[in-house]
N, C-alpha and C positions, 0 to 999 in steps of 0.2 A: 504494500500500500504506500501511497505517497507520504512523504515526510510533512510534518506540521511546521511551517515557518512561523516564527514568533518574534515579536518586538518586546524585548525585556528592558525594564528600567534598571540600570546598573549603578547609577549615581544620581544624586539630587541636584537639580540645577540651582545655581546661585545667580539670580537674575534671568536673563534670556536663556532658554534651553540650548544646549550644544549637542553636536552629533554624538560625542562620546558619553552622553548621559544614557544612550540607548545601545542595545546590541541586537542584531538579527541573528537568531540561531535556528537550529532545526532539531526536532524531537519526534519520537514516534507519535502517530496519531492516536489520541486517547480513545479507549473503548468505553461506551456508556454503561453505567451501572443501572440497576433496577430503578425505574422512575426517571431516568435521564434520556437525553437524545444526543446524537452526534450530528453536528451541523458543519457543512462545508460552506465557509464564509465567502460571500461574493463581494460585499462592500463594507467598508469600515467608515464610520463617521468621525470626522475631526472637529472637536468642539473646544471653545475657549476654556471651559471648565477643567479640561485635562491638565492645565498648568497647576491648578490648585491640588489636583489629585497626586501630583508628583511630590508634594511636600510631605514631610513626616507629620504624624499626628492625626487627629480626627476633628472634623468640623461636622457637617451634616452627613459625611461619609468618610471612612478611614482613608488615609493616604495609601498609595500603592507601595508595598514592601519592595525593597531592593531585591532584584533577581526574579521578581514576578513579571508575568505578562502585563504590558501596559493596559490599564483599563480603558475600554472604548465601547461605545455602542456599535453594533454591527448587525448585519442581516445576511441570511443565506438560506440554503436548502437543507432540509433534514435528510441525511443519507442512512441513518440507522436510528430506530426508536425502540425504547423499552418502556413506553408509557402509552396508555390507552387513548389519550385525548389528542396526541400529536402523531401523525403518521409519516412514514417515509414519503418524501416528495413535497411535504408542506414547506412553505416559506415562513421563517420566524425571524424575530429580532429580539435584542436584549443586550445586556452588558457581557457580550461574548469575548471581548478583548481584541487586541491588535494581533491577530494571528489568522492562519488559513483554515484551521479546523478547531472546533471547541465542543466539549461535552458540557451539558448544563441540565440541572433539574428542569423538567418540563414546566413546572409551575412558575419558574422565573422567566419564562419566555412569552412573547406575544405572537400568536399566529397571525400572519398577514394575509389580507385579502387584496390581491394584486388587481382586482377589478376596480378598486378605488384609486389606483394610480401606480406608476412604475416603482420598482424596488427602491430607487434612490429617494423618492418622496417619503418613504416610510422611515428614513433616517433624517429627513429634513422637515418639511412642512407638515407631514403626517406622523412625525416622530417626536422625539424629545424637544427639539427647538420649536416646532409648531405648537406642542402642548404648553410650553412655557409662555409663548406669545398669547395663546388663547386664554389660558387661565390667569396669566399675569395681568392682562388688560381687563378682561371681563369681570374677574372676581376680586382683583386687588384695585384696579383703576376705576371700575364701575362707570364707564363712559355714558354720557347723556347726549342726545342730539344737540348739535350746535356748539359743543365744547371744542377747545383746541387741545390736541394731543401733540406733545413735543417728544421726539424719539432721538436719542443719541445713538450713533452707530447704526443708522437706519437702513443702510444697504445690505447689512448682514441678514441671514435667514430669519432671526428673531425680529429684528427691527422692521424689516420690510413686511413681515406678516402682521406685526402689531399695527403698522400704519394702514394696511389694507383692511383689517378688521375694523379699525377706527372709522374708516370711510364708510364701510357697510353699515355701521351703527349711526351714521349721520353726523360724524365729527369732522373737524378739519385736522389734517395730518401734516405736520412739519417735521423734517428730519435733517440730521447732519450726516455727511459722508466725506470721504477723503479724496474724491476726484470729480471732475466735471462729468465724466462718463457715468459714474455712479449716481450723481445727482440727476442726470437725464433719465436714467433707469427709474428712479423714484418718481419723477414727474410724469414720464411718458408711459411707462408700463404699469407702475404700481398706483398711479392716480393721486400721488401726494399733492397737497396744495402749495407746498414750498419745500425747497431743499437748499441747504447751506453747505458749501465746500469749506470745511473748517481749516483747510490748509492755505487757502488763498483769500478768504473773505473775512471781514470783521464780524465775528459771530454775534457779538452783543448787539451791534447795529442792526444786523439782519433779524435777530430775535425781536427787537423793537418794531421793525417793519412788518414782520410776518405774524407776530402775536400781539397786536395793538391792545387787546383787552387782557393780556397775560396768558399764562399757561395753566390750563385746568388739570391736565394729567401730564406729568413728566415721567416718561419711561426710560430709565437710564441703563445703558449697556456698557458705558465707557468709564465713568468716574472722572476724577481730576478736574481740569479747568472747565470743561463743558458742563459738567454737573453743577459747578458753582455758578456759571452763567445762567443756567436754567433755573436754579433755585432763586436767583435774584429777580426773576420775572414771574413768580407764581401769582396766579389769580386767587381771590378769596375762595376758600374751601378746596384748594388744590389737593390732589392726591399724587404723591411721589412714589413710584414703584422702582425699587432697586433690584435689577436683574443681574447685573454684572459690572465689572470695572476693568475692562481689558487694558486700559491705559496704565493700570497700576499693577497688573499681575506679575510683571517681571522686574518691578522695582524692589530694592532691598527693604524699604519700609513703605507700607501703603499709606497714602495721604488721604485723610478724611475731608469732608466738605467744610469750607470756611463759612458759607452762607446758610448754615443750617437753621439759624434763628428766623429765617424767612418762613419756616414752617409755623412758627408761633404767630407772626404778624399776619400771615395768610389764613390763620385758623385752619391749617391743613393737616394732612397725615403723611407719614413716611412709613413704608412697609417694604417687605422683601417677598420674593417669590422663589420657592423651591418646588420644582415641578412634581417631585415624587409625592407631595402631599395630596395630589389630585389623581393619583393613579387609577382609582376605581372609576373615574369619570372619563378616562381616555377614549373609550368607544364613542361617547357623545361628541367629543371634540373632533375625532377623526371623521365621523360621519358628516358633521357640519362643514369642516374645512374641505373635504372631498367634494361636497355639493357645490360650494362656492368656486372651487377650481374648475369643476366640470361646466358650470354655467358662465364661466368667464369673468366672474366678479373678483377673482384673485389670480395672481401669477407668481411663479417661483422660478428660481434659477439655480442650477447645480454647477459647481466648479470641480470637474473630475481630474483626478491624478491617477495614473496607472502604475501598479506594481507595489507590493508591500515593502520592497526595498526602498521605496520613495516615501516612507512614512515621515521621516524628519522634514524634508522640504515641504511636504503637504501640510504638516503641523505648523511650520513657520509661516505659511501664508496667513494664518490667523493673526499672528503677533506682529507682522510687518504690514498688514493691511493690503496685501497684494491679491487676496482672494476676491472673487466676484460671485457672490452667492454661496450656497452651502458647499463646504469642502467635503468631498467623498473620495475615499481611496478605493479604487477597483482592484481586487486581488485575483 
């Protein structure tokens, strides 16, 4: 049988990850025990949260141990099953890891319905990022028609999905992105009302122009200076949803917001979103997002990288801002 190619975490990054933090090795393909299935992985999801998983210790999930397969969401086809509810030939997804084969207890996997969309969508807009956008905006942000939603890092899979859901719910969507091409994507394909190139434009001046009545929902994926600028322009009763802080993940010390007192003067709230809290409701979100995609109300984009040996350059697309859409590694 083929060997299992695996990406192992062999040292912890200090700042930006380096190639020697990882090692590609080969091991025998594991056999499933009773209640488990063997999956031949076809696609691996690259997500900003992976940087936090490389650290020692535990937050909402324990850090990856040195010498372990790097944690990653992945999807593939079941080639051997020892469980009654998942059959050989089924497609599944879960925390299968950055490898070409994986065994996993069946109850830890989601069986995929490819009639709802192609496999890569189940790692993106119909997977963890889409669930984060859906529940983060609707359950934490609680949008109301006519409100202004400001999204940092808006051209990523989470940000672009948040903005499109906001539009469907009757809101205005304003986002930041790191290139003119990404801003055009937000405006022309995703239907945003405004897009700000944070690398070339005066972000604060553009926020004043595009959000004249203030920001009702601030959905933050970036942290740092853009979060501070957004906080400075909160409308009364604003909701701030902290999803991520990609500008801070590779810094030795994470810098918190300076303008946090605007939460008080705006009589607002600040909350976080951990998608696993809504796991029982994933089918609801998948069905709704799939419907919006099929009827043309939403769009999504995938940034494919070929070959598990290219795990590191694929990962670095996230932290250098060179990705355009959801980064998926095809193995």
